[in-house]
PDB file of N, CA, C and O in Angstrom:
ATOM      1  N   UNK A   1      94.669  35.774 -56.189  1.00  0.00           N
ATOM      2  CA  UNK A   1      94.637  35.805 -57.637  1.00  0.00           C
ATOM      3  C   UNK A   1      94.955  34.407 -58.154  1.00  0.00           C
ATOM      4  O   UNK A   1      95.971  33.823 -57.776  1.00  0.00           O
ATOM      5  N   UNK A   2      94.096  33.863 -59.015  1.00  0.00           N
ATOM      6  CA  UNK A   2      94.362  32.508 -59.513  1.00  0.00           C
ATOM      7  C   UNK A   2      95.542  32.501 -60.487  1.00  0.00           C
ATOM      8  O   UNK A   2      95.892  33.517 -61.086  1.00  0.00           O
ATOM      9  N   UNK A   3      96.118  31.354 -60.615  1.00  0.00           N
ATOM     10  CA  UNK A   3      97.165  31.142 -61.607  1.00  0.00           C
ATOM     11  C   UNK A   3      96.505  31.211 -62.977  1.00  0.00           C
ATOM     12  O   UNK A   3      95.376  30.750 -63.148  1.00  0.00           O
ATOM     13  N   UNK A   4      97.201  31.782 -63.951  1.00  0.00           N
ATOM     14  CA  UNK A   4      96.690  31.807 -65.310  1.00  0.00           C
ATOM     15  C   UNK A   4      97.485  30.819 -66.144  1.00  0.00           C
ATOM     16  O   UNK A   4      98.714  30.789 -66.086  1.00  0.00           O
ATOM     17  N   UNK A   5      96.774  30.011 -66.921  1.00  0.00           N
ATOM     18  CA  UNK A   5      97.446  29.100 -67.833  1.00  0.00           C
ATOM     19  C   UNK A   5      96.907  29.331 -69.239  1.00  0.00           C
ATOM     20  O   UNK A   5      95.715  29.566 -69.438  1.00  0.00           O
ATOM     21  N   UNK A   6      97.803  29.258 -70.194  1.00  0.00           N
ATOM     22  CA  UNK A   6      97.469  29.447 -71.602  1.00  0.00           C
ATOM     23  C   UNK A   6      97.669  28.109 -72.284  1.00  0.00           C
ATOM     24  O   UNK A   6      98.752  27.526 -72.223  1.00  0.00           O
ATOM     25  N   UNK A   7      96.620  27.623 -72.935  1.00  0.00           N
ATOM     26  CA  UNK A   7      96.623  26.264 -73.457  1.00  0.00           C
ATOM     27  C   UNK A   7      95.996  26.198 -74.849  1.00  0.00           C
ATOM     28  O   UNK A   7      95.435  27.170 -75.355  1.00  0.00           O
ATOM     29  N   UNK A   8      96.117  25.005 -75.448  1.00  0.00           N
ATOM     30  CA  UNK A   8      95.357  24.655 -76.644  1.00  0.00           C
ATOM     31  C   UNK A   8      94.683  23.319 -76.378  1.00  0.00           C
ATOM     32  O   UNK A   8      95.154  22.547 -75.543  1.00  0.00           O
ATOM     33  N   UNK A   9      93.589  23.032 -77.074  1.00  0.00           N
ATOM     34  CA  UNK A   9      92.846  21.797 -76.799  1.00  0.00           C
ATOM     35  C   UNK A   9      93.606  20.503 -77.114  1.00  0.00           C
ATOM     36  O   UNK A   9      93.331  19.471 -76.501  1.00  0.00           O
ATOM     37  N   UNK A  10      94.539  20.539 -78.041  1.00  0.00           N
ATOM     38  CA  UNK A  10      95.212  19.308 -78.458  1.00  0.00           C
ATOM     39  C   UNK A  10      96.578  19.103 -77.819  1.00  0.00           C
ATOM     40  O   UNK A  10      97.269  18.139 -78.146  1.00  0.00           O
ATOM     41  N   UNK A  11      96.973  19.974 -76.931  1.00  0.00           N
ATOM     42  CA  UNK A  11      98.313  19.929 -76.322  1.00  0.00           C
ATOM     43  C   UNK A  11      98.338  18.934 -75.152  1.00  0.00           C
ATOM     44  O   UNK A  11      97.635  19.111 -74.157  1.00  0.00           O
ATOM     45  N   UNK A  12      99.155  17.894 -75.292  1.00  0.00           N
ATOM     46  CA  UNK A  12      99.271  16.889 -74.234  1.00  0.00           C
ATOM     47  C   UNK A  12      99.898  17.477 -72.973  1.00  0.00           C
ATOM     48  O   UNK A  12      99.480  17.142 -71.865  1.00  0.00           O
ATOM     49  N   UNK A  13     100.894  18.346 -73.125  1.00  0.00           N
ATOM     50  CA  UNK A  13     101.518  18.965 -71.954  1.00  0.00           C
ATOM     51  C   UNK A  13     100.538  19.882 -71.227  1.00  0.00           C
ATOM     52  O   UNK A  13     100.620  20.040 -70.009  1.00  0.00           O
ATOM     53  N   UNK A  14      99.620  20.480 -71.966  1.00  0.00           N
ATOM     54  CA  UNK A  14      98.583  21.309 -71.336  1.00  0.00           C
ATOM     55  C   UNK A  14      97.685  20.445 -70.461  1.00  0.00           C
ATOM     56  O   UNK A  14      97.333  20.838 -69.349  1.00  0.00           O
ATOM     57  N   UNK A  15      97.314  19.272 -70.960  1.00  0.00           N
ATOM     58  CA  UNK A  15      96.490  18.350 -70.175  1.00  0.00           C
ATOM     59  C   UNK A  15      97.232  17.909 -68.919  1.00  0.00           C
ATOM     60  O   UNK A  15      96.648  17.852 -67.837  1.00  0.00           O
ATOM     61  N   UNK A  16      98.516  17.600 -69.063  1.00  0.00           N
ATOM     62  CA  UNK A  16      99.312  17.183 -67.911  1.00  0.00           C
ATOM     63  C   UNK A  16      99.418  18.305 -66.881  1.00  0.00           C
ATOM     64  O   UNK A  16      99.351  18.058 -65.677  1.00  0.00           O
ATOM     65  N   UNK A  17      99.584  19.533 -67.355  1.00  0.00           N
ATOM     66  CA  UNK A  17      99.662  20.690 -66.463  1.00  0.00           C
ATOM     67  C   UNK A  17      98.371  20.838 -65.666  1.00  0.00           C
ATOM     68  O   UNK A  17      98.409  21.007 -64.447  1.00  0.00           O
ATOM     69  N   UNK A  18      97.237  20.775 -66.344  1.00  0.00           N
ATOM     70  CA  UNK A  18      95.950  20.927 -65.651  1.00  0.00           C
ATOM     71  C   UNK A  18      95.746  19.815 -64.628  1.00  0.00           C
ATOM     72  O   UNK A  18      95.277  20.061 -63.517  1.00  0.00           O
ATOM     73  N   UNK A  19      96.101  18.597 -65.009  1.00  0.00           N
ATOM     74  CA  UNK A  19      95.966  17.472 -64.077  1.00  0.00           C
ATOM     75  C   UNK A  19      96.857  17.683 -62.855  1.00  0.00           C
ATOM     76  O   UNK A  19      96.433  17.421 -61.730  1.00  0.00           O
ATOM     77  N   UNK A  20      98.075  18.150 -63.062  1.00  0.00           N
ATOM     78  CA  UNK A  20      99.004  18.388 -61.963  1.00  0.00           C
ATOM     79  C   UNK A  20      98.463  19.455 -61.012  1.00  0.00           C
ATOM     80  O   UNK A  20      98.476  19.268 -59.796  1.00  0.00           O
ATOM     81  N   UNK A  21      97.990  20.567 -61.561  1.00  0.00           N
ATOM     82  CA  UNK A  21      97.436  21.636 -60.720  1.00  0.00           C
ATOM     83  C   UNK A  21      96.212  21.159 -59.950  1.00  0.00           C
ATOM     84  O   UNK A  21      96.021  21.523 -58.789  1.00  0.00           O
ATOM     85  N   UNK A  22      95.382  20.343 -60.599  1.00  0.00           N
ATOM     86  CA  UNK A  22      94.197  19.809 -59.915  1.00  0.00           C
ATOM     87  C   UNK A  22      94.598  18.860 -58.788  1.00  0.00           C
ATOM     88  O   UNK A  22      93.966  18.852 -57.731  1.00  0.00           O
ATOM     89  N   UNK A  23      95.645  18.058 -59.005  1.00  0.00           N
ATOM     90  CA  UNK A  23      96.133  17.169 -57.948  1.00  0.00           C
ATOM     91  C   UNK A  23      96.623  17.973 -56.746  1.00  0.00           C
ATOM     92  O   UNK A  23      96.461  17.549 -55.602  1.00  0.00           O
ATOM     93  N   UNK A  24      97.221  19.127 -57.009  1.00  0.00           N
ATOM     94  CA  UNK A  24      97.709  19.994 -55.934  1.00  0.00           C
ATOM     95  C   UNK A  24      96.606  20.874 -55.350  1.00  0.00           C
ATOM     96  O   UNK A  24      96.834  21.627 -54.403  1.00  0.00           O
ATOM     97  N   UNK A  25      95.409  20.769 -55.928  1.00  0.00           N
ATOM     98  CA  UNK A  25      94.250  21.585 -55.533  1.00  0.00           C
ATOM     99  C   UNK A  25      94.540  23.073 -55.676  1.00  0.00           C
ATOM    100  O   UNK A  25      94.185  23.878 -54.815  1.00  0.00           O
ATOM    101  N   UNK A  26      95.192  23.420 -56.779  1.00  0.00           N
ATOM    102  CA  UNK A  26      95.507  24.803 -57.112  1.00  0.00           C
ATOM    103  C   UNK A  26      94.472  25.314 -58.103  1.00  0.00           C
ATOM    104  O   UNK A  26      94.251  24.710 -59.153  1.00  0.00           O
ATOM    105  N   UNK A  27      93.842  26.429 -57.762  1.00  0.00           N
ATOM    106  CA  UNK A  27      92.881  27.031 -58.677  1.00  0.00           C
ATOM    107  C   UNK A  27      93.628  27.725 -59.808  1.00  0.00           C
ATOM    108  O   UNK A  27      94.700  28.294 -59.605  1.00  0.00           O
ATOM    109  N   UNK A  28      93.049  27.669 -60.996  1.00  0.00           N
ATOM    110  CA  UNK A  28      93.663  28.330 -62.141  1.00  0.00           C
ATOM    111  C   UNK A  28      92.592  28.832 -63.092  1.00  0.00           C
ATOM    112  O   UNK A  28      91.474  28.318 -63.136  1.00  0.00           O
ATOM    113  N   UNK A  29      92.971  29.859 -63.855  1.00  0.00           N
ATOM    114  CA  UNK A  29      92.121  30.374 -64.924  1.00  0.00           C
ATOM    115  C   UNK A  29      92.766  29.931 -66.231  1.00  0.00           C
ATOM    116  O   UNK A  29      93.925  30.245 -66.506  1.00  0.00           O
ATOM    117  N   UNK A  30      91.999  29.199 -67.028  1.00  0.00           N
ATOM    118  CA  UNK A  30      92.537  28.671 -68.285  1.00  0.00           C
ATOM    119  C   UNK A  30      92.123  29.554 -69.455  1.00  0.00           C
ATOM    120  O   UNK A  30      90.967  29.961 -69.572  1.00  0.00           O
ATOM    121  N   UNK A  31      93.094  29.839 -70.315  1.00  0.00           N
ATOM    122  CA  UNK A  31      92.837  30.632 -71.516  1.00  0.00           C
ATOM    123  C   UNK A  31      93.201  29.782 -72.730  1.00  0.00           C
ATOM    124  O   UNK A  31      94.361  29.418 -72.919  1.00  0.00           O
ATOM    125  N   UNK A  32      92.203  29.474 -73.544  1.00  0.00           N
ATOM    126  CA  UNK A  32      92.412  28.699 -74.757  1.00  0.00           C
ATOM    127  C   UNK A  32      92.854  29.664 -75.852  1.00  0.00           C
ATOM    128  O   UNK A  32      92.044  30.443 -76.354  1.00  0.00           O
ATOM    129  N   UNK A  33      94.122  29.619 -76.222  1.00  0.00           N
ATOM    130  CA  UNK A  33      94.666  30.593 -77.164  1.00  0.00           C
ATOM    131  C   UNK A  33      94.292  30.314 -78.610  1.00  0.00           C
ATOM    132  O   UNK A  33      94.545  31.144 -79.484  1.00  0.00           O
ATOM    133  N   UNK A  34      93.697  29.164 -78.875  1.00  0.00           N
ATOM    134  CA  UNK A  34      93.214  28.882 -80.224  1.00  0.00           C
ATOM    135  C   UNK A  34      91.950  29.683 -80.492  1.00  0.00           C
ATOM    136  O   UNK A  34      91.762  30.201 -81.593  1.00  0.00           O
ATOM    137  N   UNK A  35      91.089  29.787 -79.498  1.00  0.00           N
ATOM    138  CA  UNK A  35      89.799  30.447 -79.664  1.00  0.00           C
ATOM    139  C   UNK A  35      89.785  31.896 -79.199  1.00  0.00           C
ATOM    140  O   UNK A  35      88.821  32.614 -79.464  1.00  0.00           O
ATOM    141  N   UNK A  36      90.820  32.336 -78.521  1.00  0.00           N
ATOM    142  CA  UNK A  36      90.853  33.697 -77.986  1.00  0.00           C
ATOM    143  C   UNK A  36      92.159  34.368 -78.405  1.00  0.00           C
ATOM    144  O   UNK A  36      93.181  34.242 -77.731  1.00  0.00           O
ATOM    145  N   UNK A  37      92.106  35.075 -79.515  1.00  0.00           N
ATOM    146  CA  UNK A  37      93.314  35.690 -80.066  1.00  0.00           C
ATOM    147  C   UNK A  37      93.863  36.790 -79.170  1.00  0.00           C
ATOM    148  O   UNK A  37      95.067  37.048 -79.179  1.00  0.00           O
ATOM    149  N   UNK A  38      92.999  37.443 -78.397  1.00  0.00           N
ATOM    150  CA  UNK A  38      93.474  38.452 -77.447  1.00  0.00           C
ATOM    151  C   UNK A  38      94.359  37.788 -76.397  1.00  0.00           C
ATOM    152  O   UNK A  38      95.408  38.321 -76.034  1.00  0.00           O
ATOM    153  N   UNK A  39      93.937  36.633 -75.918  1.00  0.00           N
ATOM    154  CA  UNK A  39      94.736  35.894 -74.923  1.00  0.00           C
ATOM    155  C   UNK A  39      96.011  35.342 -75.554  1.00  0.00           C
ATOM    156  O   UNK A  39      97.049  35.279 -74.896  1.00  0.00           O
ATOM    157  N   UNK A  40      95.942  34.940 -76.832  1.00  0.00           N
ATOM    158  CA  UNK A  40      97.144  34.466 -77.518  1.00  0.00           C
ATOM    159  C   UNK A  40      98.181  35.582 -77.590  1.00  0.00           C
ATOM    160  O   UNK A  40      99.369  35.344 -77.373  1.00  0.00           O
ATOM    161  N   UNK A  41      97.732  36.798 -77.894  1.00  0.00           N
ATOM    162  CA  UNK A  41      98.630  37.954 -77.943  1.00  0.00           C
ATOM    163  C   UNK A  41      99.191  38.248 -76.556  1.00  0.00           C
ATOM    164  O   UNK A  41     100.379  38.532 -76.405  1.00  0.00           O
ATOM    165  N   UNK A  42      98.326  38.179 -75.547  1.00  0.00           N
ATOM    166  CA  UNK A  42      98.749  38.396 -74.156  1.00  0.00           C
ATOM    167  C   UNK A  42      99.824  37.382 -73.768  1.00  0.00           C
ATOM    168  O   UNK A  42     100.830  37.734 -73.152  1.00  0.00           O
ATOM    169  N   UNK A  43      99.599  36.121 -74.135  1.00  0.00           N
ATOM    170  CA  UNK A  43     100.543  35.056 -73.821  1.00  0.00           C
ATOM    171  C   UNK A  43     101.893  35.310 -74.482  1.00  0.00           C
ATOM    172  O   UNK A  43     102.936  35.153 -73.847  1.00  0.00           O
ATOM    173  N   UNK A  44     101.878  35.699 -75.746  1.00  0.00           N
ATOM    174  CA  UNK A  44     103.144  35.916 -76.452  1.00  0.00           C
ATOM    175  C   UNK A  44     103.895  37.112 -75.883  1.00  0.00           C
ATOM    176  O   UNK A  44     105.126  37.121 -75.876  1.00  0.00           O
ATOM    177  N   UNK A  45     103.175  38.114 -75.410  1.00  0.00           N
ATOM    178  CA  UNK A  45     103.842  39.260 -74.783  1.00  0.00           C
ATOM    179  C   UNK A  45     104.462  38.870 -73.444  1.00  0.00           C
ATOM    180  O   UNK A  45     105.541  39.348 -73.095  1.00  0.00           O
ATOM    181  N   UNK A  46     103.784  38.005 -72.699  1.00  0.00           N
ATOM    182  CA  UNK A  46     104.312  37.569 -71.399  1.00  0.00           C
ATOM    183  C   UNK A  46     105.515  36.641 -71.561  1.00  0.00           C
ATOM    184  O   UNK A  46     106.499  36.753 -70.831  1.00  0.00           O
ATOM    185  N   UNK A  47     105.425  35.723 -72.523  1.00  0.00           N
ATOM    186  CA  UNK A  47     106.428  34.669 -72.624  1.00  0.00           C
ATOM    187  C   UNK A  47     107.476  34.911 -73.706  1.00  0.00           C
ATOM    188  O   UNK A  47     108.557  34.323 -73.672  1.00  0.00           O
ATOM    189  N   UNK A  48     107.157  35.773 -74.659  1.00  0.00           N
ATOM    190  CA  UNK A  48     108.073  36.004 -75.765  1.00  0.00           C
ATOM    191  C   UNK A  48     108.020  34.935 -76.831  1.00  0.00           C
ATOM    192  O   UNK A  48     108.878  34.891 -77.712  1.00  0.00           O
ATOM    193  N   UNK A  49     107.014  34.065 -76.759  1.00  0.00           N
ATOM    194  CA  UNK A  49     106.876  33.025 -77.773  1.00  0.00           C
ATOM    195  C   UNK A  49     105.433  32.545 -77.868  1.00  0.00           C
ATOM    196  O   UNK A  49     104.557  33.023 -77.147  1.00  0.00           O
ATOM    197  N   UNK A  50     105.200  31.585 -78.776  1.00  0.00           N
ATOM    198  CA  UNK A  50     103.845  31.104 -79.004  1.00  0.00           C
ATOM    199  C   UNK A  50     103.629  29.670 -78.543  1.00  0.00           C
ATOM    200  O   UNK A  50     102.545  29.124 -78.750  1.00  0.00           O
ATOM    201  N   UNK A  51     104.624  29.043 -77.928  1.00  0.00           N
ATOM    202  CA  UNK A  51     104.473  27.668 -77.463  1.00  0.00           C
ATOM    203  C   UNK A  51     103.590  27.585 -76.233  1.00  0.00           C
ATOM    204  O   UNK A  51     103.552  28.511 -75.423  1.00  0.00           O
ATOM    205  N   UNK A  52     102.882  26.477 -76.097  1.00  0.00           N
ATOM    206  CA  UNK A  52     102.031  26.233 -74.937  1.00  0.00           C
ATOM    207  C   UNK A  52     102.484  24.952 -74.260  1.00  0.00           C
ATOM    208  O   UNK A  52     103.126  24.118 -74.899  1.00  0.00           O
ATOM    209  N   UNK A  53     102.173  24.776 -73.006  1.00  0.00           N
ATOM    210  CA  UNK A  53     101.465  25.712 -72.144  1.00  0.00           C
ATOM    211  C   UNK A  53     102.384  26.823 -71.634  1.00  0.00           C
ATOM    212  O   UNK A  53     103.607  26.692 -71.605  1.00  0.00           O
ATOM    213  N   UNK A  54     101.750  27.904 -71.242  1.00  0.00           N
ATOM    214  CA  UNK A  54     102.422  28.987 -70.544  1.00  0.00           C
ATOM    215  C   UNK A  54     101.698  29.166 -69.217  1.00  0.00           C
ATOM    216  O   UNK A  54     100.469  29.214 -69.173  1.00  0.00           O
ATOM    217  N   UNK A  55     102.457  29.264 -68.147  1.00  0.00           N
ATOM    218  CA  UNK A  55     101.897  29.400 -66.809  1.00  0.00           C
ATOM    219  C   UNK A  55     102.339  30.747 -66.241  1.00  0.00           C
ATOM    220  O   UNK A  55     103.517  31.102 -66.298  1.00  0.00           O
ATOM    221  N   UNK A  56     101.385  31.484 -65.699  1.00  0.00           N
ATOM    222  CA  UNK A  56     101.681  32.763 -65.042  1.00  0.00           C
ATOM    223  C   UNK A  56     101.295  32.622 -63.571  1.00  0.00           C
ATOM    224  O   UNK A  56     100.116  32.591 -63.222  1.00  0.00           O
ATOM    225  N   UNK A  57     102.317  32.540 -62.720  1.00  0.00           N
ATOM    226  CA  UNK A  57     102.094  32.426 -61.280  1.00  0.00           C
ATOM    227  C   UNK A  57     102.570  33.724 -60.648  1.00  0.00           C
ATOM    228  O   UNK A  57     103.759  33.909 -60.389  1.00  0.00           O
ATOM    229  N   UNK A  58     101.628  34.609 -60.406  1.00  0.00           N
ATOM    230  CA  UNK A  58     101.928  35.907 -59.788  1.00  0.00           C
ATOM    231  C   UNK A  58     103.048  36.649 -60.519  1.00  0.00           C
ATOM    232  O   UNK A  58     103.910  37.260 -59.886  1.00  0.00           O
ATOM    233  N   UNK A  59     103.032  36.594 -61.851  1.00  0.00           N
ATOM    234  CA  UNK A  59     104.029  37.303 -62.646  1.00  0.00           C
ATOM    235  C   UNK A  59     105.254  36.482 -63.011  1.00  0.00           C
ATOM    236  O   UNK A  59     106.067  36.919 -63.825  1.00  0.00           O
ATOM    237  N   UNK A  60     105.401  35.301 -62.425  1.00  0.00           N
ATOM    238  CA  UNK A  60     106.469  34.390 -62.833  1.00  0.00           C
ATOM    239  C   UNK A  60     105.956  33.588 -64.015  1.00  0.00           C
ATOM    240  O   UNK A  60     104.968  32.864 -63.900  1.00  0.00           O
ATOM    241  N   UNK A  61     106.628  33.718 -65.151  1.00  0.00           N
ATOM    242  CA  UNK A  61     106.189  33.075 -66.382  1.00  0.00           C
ATOM    243  C   UNK A  61     107.009  31.808 -66.610  1.00  0.00           C
ATOM    244  O   UNK A  61     108.240  31.831 -66.605  1.00  0.00           O
ATOM    245  N   UNK A  62     106.295  30.707 -66.810  1.00  0.00           N
ATOM    246  CA  UNK A  62     106.935  29.419 -67.070  1.00  0.00           C
ATOM    247  C   UNK A  62     106.383  28.897 -68.386  1.00  0.00           C
ATOM    248  O   UNK A  62     105.171  28.777 -68.561  1.00  0.00           O
ATOM    249  N   UNK A  63     107.289  28.588 -69.311  1.00  0.00           N
ATOM    250  CA  UNK A  63     106.886  28.048 -70.600  1.00  0.00           C
ATOM    251  C   UNK A  63     107.081  26.543 -70.554  1.00  0.00           C
ATOM    252  O   UNK A  63     108.155  26.050 -70.208  1.00  0.00           O
ATOM    253  N   UNK A  64     106.031  25.826 -70.907  1.00  0.00           N
ATOM    254  CA  UNK A  64     106.083  24.371 -70.889  1.00  0.00           C
ATOM    255  C   UNK A  64     105.640  23.821 -69.542  1.00  0.00           C
ATOM    256  O   UNK A  64     105.416  24.570 -68.591  1.00  0.00           O
ATOM    257  N   UNK A  65     105.517  22.512 -69.478  1.00  0.00           N
ATOM    258  CA  UNK A  65     105.122  21.844 -68.239  1.00  0.00           C
ATOM    259  C   UNK A  65     106.387  21.448 -67.492  1.00  0.00           C
ATOM    260  O   UNK A  65     106.910  20.347 -67.668  1.00  0.00           O
ATOM    261  N   UNK A  66     106.868  22.358 -66.660  1.00  0.00           N
ATOM    262  CA  UNK A  66     108.109  22.175 -65.921  1.00  0.00           C
ATOM    263  C   UNK A  66     107.761  22.133 -64.434  1.00  0.00           C
ATOM    264  O   UNK A  66     107.647  23.170 -63.780  1.00  0.00           O
ATOM    265  N   UNK A  67     107.594  20.917 -63.912  1.00  0.00           N
ATOM    266  CA  UNK A  67     107.168  20.755 -62.514  1.00  0.00           C
ATOM    267  C   UNK A  67     108.105  21.455 -61.531  1.00  0.00           C
ATOM    268  O   UNK A  67     107.647  22.065 -60.565  1.00  0.00           O
ATOM    269  N   UNK A  68     109.402  21.371 -61.770  1.00  0.00           N
ATOM    270  CA  UNK A  68     110.363  21.980 -60.849  1.00  0.00           C
ATOM    271  C   UNK A  68     110.146  23.480 -60.755  1.00  0.00           C
ATOM    272  O   UNK A  68     110.093  24.036 -59.658  1.00  0.00           O
ATOM    273  N   UNK A  69     110.020  24.134 -61.896  1.00  0.00           N
ATOM    274  CA  UNK A  69     109.816  25.580 -61.908  1.00  0.00           C
ATOM    275  C   UNK A  69     108.438  25.959 -61.371  1.00  0.00           C
ATOM    276  O   UNK A  69     108.297  26.973 -60.688  1.00  0.00           O
ATOM    277  N   UNK A  70     107.433  25.160 -61.673  1.00  0.00           N
ATOM    278  CA  UNK A  70     106.083  25.414 -61.164  1.00  0.00           C
ATOM    279  C   UNK A  70     106.080  25.308 -59.642  1.00  0.00           C
ATOM    280  O   UNK A  70     105.548  26.179 -58.954  1.00  0.00           O
ATOM    281  N   UNK A  71     106.677  24.235 -59.119  1.00  0.00           N
ATOM    282  CA  UNK A  71     106.739  24.052 -57.665  1.00  0.00           C
ATOM    283  C   UNK A  71     107.473  25.204 -56.994  1.00  0.00           C
ATOM    284  O   UNK A  71     107.046  25.692 -55.948  1.00  0.00           O
ATOM    285  N   UNK A  72     108.576  25.637 -57.596  1.00  0.00           N
ATOM    286  CA  UNK A  72     109.359  26.736 -57.041  1.00  0.00           C
ATOM    287  C   UNK A  72     108.527  28.020 -57.011  1.00  0.00           C
ATOM    288  O   UNK A  72     108.544  28.749 -56.019  1.00  0.00           O
ATOM    289  N   UNK A  73     107.801  28.297 -58.097  1.00  0.00           N
ATOM    290  CA  UNK A  73     106.979  29.511 -58.152  1.00  0.00           C
ATOM    291  C   UNK A  73     105.815  29.417 -57.162  1.00  0.00           C
ATOM    292  O   UNK A  73     105.435  30.423 -56.562  1.00  0.00           O
ATOM    293  N   UNK A  74     105.256  28.242 -56.988  1.00  0.00           N
ATOM    294  CA  UNK A  74     104.166  28.061 -56.025  1.00  0.00           C
ATOM    295  C   UNK A  74     104.651  28.299 -54.603  1.00  0.00           C
ATOM    296  O   UNK A  74     103.929  28.883 -53.794  1.00  0.00           O
ATOM    297  N   UNK A  75     105.850  27.860 -54.291  1.00  0.00           N
ATOM    298  CA  UNK A  75     106.421  28.076 -52.959  1.00  0.00           C
ATOM    299  C   UNK A  75     106.612  29.560 -52.659  1.00  0.00           C
ATOM    300  O   UNK A  75     106.533  29.987 -51.507  1.00  0.00           O
ATOM    301  N   UNK A  76     106.862  30.330 -53.699  1.00  0.00           N
ATOM    302  CA  UNK A  76     107.130  31.767 -53.538  1.00  0.00           C
ATOM    303  C   UNK A  76     105.887  32.636 -53.693  1.00  0.00           C
ATOM    304  O   UNK A  76     105.991  33.863 -53.710  1.00  0.00           O
ATOM    305  N   UNK A  77     104.726  32.025 -53.805  1.00  0.00           N
ATOM    306  CA  UNK A  77     103.493  32.800 -54.003  1.00  0.00           C
ATOM    307  C   UNK A  77     103.241  33.749 -52.853  1.00  0.00           C
ATOM    308  O   UNK A  77     103.437  33.409 -51.686  1.00  0.00           O
ATOM    309  N   UNK A  78     102.801  34.949 -53.207  1.00  0.00           N
ATOM    310  CA  UNK A  78     102.443  35.914 -52.190  1.00  0.00           C
ATOM    311  C   UNK A  78     100.974  35.784 -51.804  1.00  0.00           C
ATOM    312  O   UNK A  78     100.563  36.209 -50.724  1.00  0.00           O
ATOM    313  N   UNK A  79     100.185  35.188 -52.705  1.00  0.00           N
ATOM    314  CA  UNK A  79      98.757  34.998 -52.456  1.00  0.00           C
ATOM    315  C   UNK A  79      98.462  33.517 -52.558  1.00  0.00           C
ATOM    316  O   UNK A  79      98.756  32.911 -53.588  1.00  0.00           O
ATOM    317  N   UNK A  80      97.888  32.907 -51.522  1.00  0.00           N
ATOM    318  CA  UNK A  80      97.600  31.474 -51.567  1.00  0.00           C
ATOM    319  C   UNK A  80      96.548  31.122 -52.592  1.00  0.00           C
ATOM    320  O   UNK A  80      96.201  29.950 -52.743  1.00  0.00           O
TER     321      UNK A  80
END
């Protein structure tokens, strides 16, 4: 199952997150919450807020571009 990320087009941290995942060669599904209100609602239910980026790694929700937490969740992945 790919990692899900919730982003907006103008978010600098979203760009940094995508670049980081690409450097690690991690596949992800990106959801633009500006253009997809269903995904925006999904994101707010998962994270409890509306800030981006939001990362969902096998049910571990990380708000913001937090490399330490992302790395920790990647290490604990059940699916490569």
